[in-house]
N, C-alpha and C positions, 0 to 999 in steps of 0.2 A: 221035708224038709222046704222053706222058704225058697225062691225063685226069683232072678233080678234079672234083665236083661239090656247092654249098652252097644254102642257101638265101639265106644273105645276103652279096657279093662287096664289102669297104673296098677299095678303090684308095687306101694314105696312109698310114702310122700316124701321123701328130701328132697335136699335139691333139686335133682335131676325129676322126680315123680309128680311132688307138685306145679314146678314148671310149665311140664308135660302136661298135666292136665287143665292147669290153669288156661294155658294156650287152648287145650284144644277147646276146653268150653267156651272161650271168646269165639271158636272160629265155628260154633253153633253146633259142635260136637260131640253128642250124648257118652258123658266120658262116667267113667268109677274110677274113686283113688280107694285104694284098700292097705291097713296100716296096721303094723302091727304094736307100734309104740305110742310112741304122740307125734304129730305130725313136726315135718321141720327135717326127722331122720338125724343122724349124729351130729352133721355139723351148728345143727339152732340148737339143740340140748346135751349130746355130749361134744363137741371137737369145736369147731372152728367160732364157733362166738361166747361160749362158756370159757375158753383156755386166752381169747383177747383180752374181753373180762376182768380177770384175774392180771392178764399181763398188765393191765391198767392200772389197778389195784396195784398193783408190786409196784409196779412207774415211782407214781401218789406217790406211797408210802418213803420211799429210796429217794424219795425231791426232799421230801418234811425231812428226813430226818439229815441229807447232808446238812441243809440248814442249822441242824440242832448245835454244827462245832463251826468253827472256822470257813466261811465263805467265800470269794474276791465278788457276790452283790453282795456283800454287808446285813444280810441276812439273819437273825438271830429269832431262836424257837425252842419250845421246851425239847426235848427226848419225848418224841412220838410215840406211841402202839396201837398196838393192831388189834383191832374184835374180828376174824375171823368168821363166827357164824354172823353177825355181819354181814359183811364180807359176801359171803354164799349166800345170803340173804339178800341181799343187791342184786349180785348175778341173774339168779335166778330167777328175781323177777325180770330181767333182763327179757332173759328167754322167753319167760311167762310172754310176756309181751312180746316177742317176733311169731311163735308156735301161735297163738293169738290170732294173728297176723294173715299167717298159712293157712287157718283156716276162714278168714271171712275174704281173704282173693278165693279158695275157692267154691263158697257158697253163692260170690261177688258171679262167676263164670258162670253160675247151672252144677258145677261137681257134685255127683253122687259120693259124699267120706263114710267108708265105711270104713272100722272099729273089729279088729280082729286080724289073725294070720293065717293071711291065703295055704291053699293046700289046690297042686295044680293037678287037675284028671286029666286031662286032653288041651288039644295047643288056642282050645276054645276055653273054658269053666275052668274054673276054680271053684273051690270050698272053701267055707269060714267057721270055725268052728264044728263045735257037732251039735247029737244030741237033736233036742226041739229047737235051739235058739241055731242049730244051723243055718247059714245061709250058701244055695247054689245060684253063681252070676249064672248066662255065657254073655264073649265079647266078640263081636266082630275082629276085631286089634282086639292085642294085649303087650304091652311096653312092660319090660321085668324092668324092675329100676331096687333093688330091694337092698345096693349097699357093700358094703362091707364092716366089722371089726375086727378089732386088736387078736393078732397075732397070741395065741398064747406059749409059753416055752412048757414040751413035756416033764421036761425035769425038776422045772417052779413051776407051775399053777398056780394063778389067781387064784387068790384067801389070803385073811389076815397076812404077813408084812410083805407081801407080792404083791400089787395093784395094777391095774392101767389105767391110762390118760383117765375115765369116765371117775374111777374114784377118786384119785389125783384130783381134780377140779373141783372135787365135793367135801375134799379135806376141814372142819372146824373146828379145827385144831391144828396150827403149827406145827408140824415133826424135829423132834433139834435138829437130825442128822436123815440124809435120804440118799440112795443109795439109787443110780436111774442105768438104765442097761439099754442101752445103745446109746450114738451121739445126732444122729437123724435129725428131723427140724422137732417134729414132738418134744418127745426127750429135753432139747438144750432152750423150747418156750418156756416147756416149766422150768424145766431148772435152772435157768434163769431171770422168772418170776417168783419160786422161791426162794429163791439164794438172796434177790433183794429184799424181802420180804426176816432175810433173817433168819434161815437155813443152813446146817452146815452139807454141801451137793458138792458128790461123788458122780462122777460119770465111767464105766466103762463103756467103749465104745470094740468094735474086735475089728474096723481099720486100722490102719495105718491116723488116720486122721477123722478129724469132727466133718460130719457135712460132708463124706465122702464120695460122694458126685460131684462135686462142687470140687474148681480147682483152687488151690492156695492162697490163692491172689486175693480169691472172693472169700474166706473164710479166716485170712489173716483175723482183720478187724476183731470179731467176731472171738476167736481167740485169746487176741489181748484186753475187750472188757468180761472173759470169761473170767482169765488172770487175775485181773482188776476186781472183779467180787469175791476174791477167794473159793470160786470151783476147785477142784480138783481134777485131773484127766490123767485116764488109763485107755493108751492107746495100745493097737494087736493088742487085746487085751480080753479072754475069751472069759464070760459069765458062767461058773458051771453050778449053781445053785445052793441053796442057802444051809447056814454051816449045820453041823450035828446036832444044836442049842434051838438052831434055827431064829438066831439071836444076830447074824452077819451072813452076808453074801460071798462065797466063796469064788475067786480067781485066779485064773493059769496066765501068765504069763512068758516069753520062752528065758528071765532071770526063776523064773517059780513059782506059786500058791501062797496068794495071801485073803488073807479073810479081810472084809472093810464090816465093823461094822455100823448097823443104819438101823432106823425107827420105820424105815419104811425099805421098800425095794420097788420101782416103777419100769415097770417092762414097755420098755415105746423101741419093739425090731420089727414093726413092719404090722399090715394089715390085710387082711384074710377077702376075699371077693364070700359076700354072701349067699352060695348057689346052692346049700344044703340044708336036707327037715319041711324041704313043703313041693316036694314032690315032681321037684325040676328034673331028673336025672330022668323020667318018667319019659322027659320028650323025647329023648335020644341028641339034645344040639349041637351042635360040631363043638371045636371047645376050640382054648387054645392058651396052651396048660392048664393054670385053674380056673381061668376066664372064657365067660362064654365071645366066642368068634362073631365078629359082626362086620358086616358091609360099610363104604362109605353112606350107606342113610340109616345107620346103624339097624342093619335086618337080619334077623339071626340063621339057620338054616331050615328052618322050619315055617312056611306062607305067613304074613303077615302078623308071627311075638316079633317084636322089637327086644334089647338091653340096651341098655343107657349106664352110663356111669362107674363104676368102682364094680359091677359084677365085669365090665370088659378089658377092664386092664387098669395100668399106668398111663395117663399120671391122677390117678386118685382124687379128684383134684372137686369141688364144690360149680367151681364155673364151669368147667368143662360136661358135666353132667348138667346143667342149667343150659347149654348151649343143644349140646346134645336133643335131653326133651322137646326143648322148643321145636329144634327142626321137625323131628318122630312128630311132632302132631300138627303138623303143616305137610307133610308127606303123608300122615289121615286125611287130611281134608282135601287131596287131591296136590298137592304145589308138589313143584317137579324143585326138589333137594340135596341137596348135597352135602358131605361132610369137607367143608375146601378151606382152613383154618390153614394157615401158614406159623403163628402161631399159637402157646397158652401158656400166659404168667405165672410163676412159680415164688409165694414166696416163705419166705423165711419172719416167723416173727419174734425173728431172735436180736437180739440188741448190741451194734445194729443189727437192723432189718438187712434181707438181701432180696435182692429182685434176681432174678433171669427167664428174660425175653430172648426166643431165638436161639440161636449155635453159640453153644460157646469156643474156647479160643482151640481147645484140644479136638474140637467137631469138624472140624473145615481144616480145607488143605494149606500150610503155613505161605506154600510161595504164590497159592491167589490173594490169602487176608493180606489182612493184617487190622491190628488195635492201637487204638488211643482211649492213653484212658487223663480222666481229669477231676487231682481231689477233692472234696471238703475244703480240705485245706485255710486254699485258696477263696472260697468265694465266703463273702458279711458276713452273709444271713445266717450263715452254718456254728462262723464265729461268735457270733453276739446271742445264740442258742447254748451256746459256749458244748457247743459237739459237731465238735471238722472233723471227725475220724470217717473213713470210707470216700469213694471217689463212683463214680463214676465211665465205664466203661462201653464202649463201641465196637464191634467188629465190623466189619467192608468190607469190599469186591475191590479188589485191588486200583481194576481196573473201570467200573464202571464208578467208584462209589458209593453204589446200595449195601445198604441197610442189611446182615446179614444173623443181628446181634448185639443187643444190646444186657446188660447187668450192673448190678451198684449193688451196693454197701452200703448204708447208711441207717439216720434218721429218720426214722418217718420216709424213707424210701418207696413203702411199697403203691400209697397214693401216686408216683409217678407210673408206674404199669401200667395202664391203661393208653399211655402216653409211649412208651416202648411200644404197645402191640400195635397201634395204629405206626406206629409210625413202619411199620413191617408191612400190616397186613395193606397198607397203601402202596412200598414198591418204593420209601421214598427212600435218598440218597444222601449222602454226609452235606451236598450242599445244600441240601431241602431246612435239614432242621439247622445248621448253618446262618439263616437266611433265613430264617423266621425267628420275629425277639419275642426276644422269651424278657417277661417284666422282673423292674431291677427293685430290693433287694429279696430275689428270693433263689433254693435253692436248686431249684430249677436249671437255671442260668446254667449249672453244671455240666448239662445236656447237653449246650449252647456250647462253650465252652471245649466240649471231651469234639464236637464233631469240624471244631475251629481245628484245635490242633490237631485232627487225621489231615486236615487238606493243609496244616505247616500254616497256618493261618493264628497260631493260639496269639492270645489280645495280655492274659496276663496270666501264663506259665513262666 
């Protein structure tokens, strides 16, 4: 068996793993990263990037299809069609370019990349592969960044008509009908895109509302858009499995049981950490439920073993994993670092988009905080783009004006997430935002207007 050694071994080259390895390489740490699949992990290969590519293609198709009939802009085009095989080929090209970029970053930083599945031997050693081609790597420090996988329902396993988001993002032929189990962000992002492409979409959600982690005010514009796109919603409904002939999804509600005939059933009921199948249990790490327990340095219960990203729990977001990865690399390099982030932005790339940064109104004492909302309907830029649904909402401390949370629903509001996060990280107040000149005409003016409204100084309300 071949052997190698290094100062830092990273298991997994997803967003957290490759950022950790790259930063470590930049700091002069002898680093090896091991990846069983392709560099970039779920996010780049079968998650964030492919889904946003599909959403973009669907938006463009829907826009052109809208011009095939009467419209306010007076644009006229023939009825469009879409070749999904070419769309998927384009999407795959974007993915290939980005994953190739990850490989280049690792190489530039001097990181050694090993392709294969890692198996833990002990807290310092892993093996990759078996037989004559096996490699044993011994490291001073190990970072577990193995990511997560879609949750599979035991009564409706993936295969045939039942698909996960991975298969949904690679369909080269559009189904006529699609049933989605789960009304969270993954199901609604893909469902909205499919509806724009002409698929008849039905969503089944066990909770009483879509995106149940958010309040009705935030989700109302999304529900209105789903209704306009012809998406059928069944709330407070539970999927039971496929019908006897396998052609329909069986659903239970308080009013009885019914079937939804569908070409495909997309299951999006969450993700589970990848902690099984590579010997991790032998280390006896402390766990936090199904996740690896970590402290504010991402250190596990075993000395010199760290964990980052989805295996450490919610929120399962690529940018959280990346921030953790960079921090751990600097800790291994001897720097004094600890997790001291006040907020982690969360974005639903639905239509319209939803951004949540910091506290929601339901998470604070209503006697000590207030909300101020300003709609895009009063914004010139939004009106000129024909999409004025949505708003910006600021939650602030009544006494100090300190910003506690900012949320928004609207077209393109994902690009505001950084501004929202910066405001809270820098301990900004309503006055700080209100006194910052925002360029006109931009949708960002709504942030300033919401702050002005919170101060009782609204100009365009």
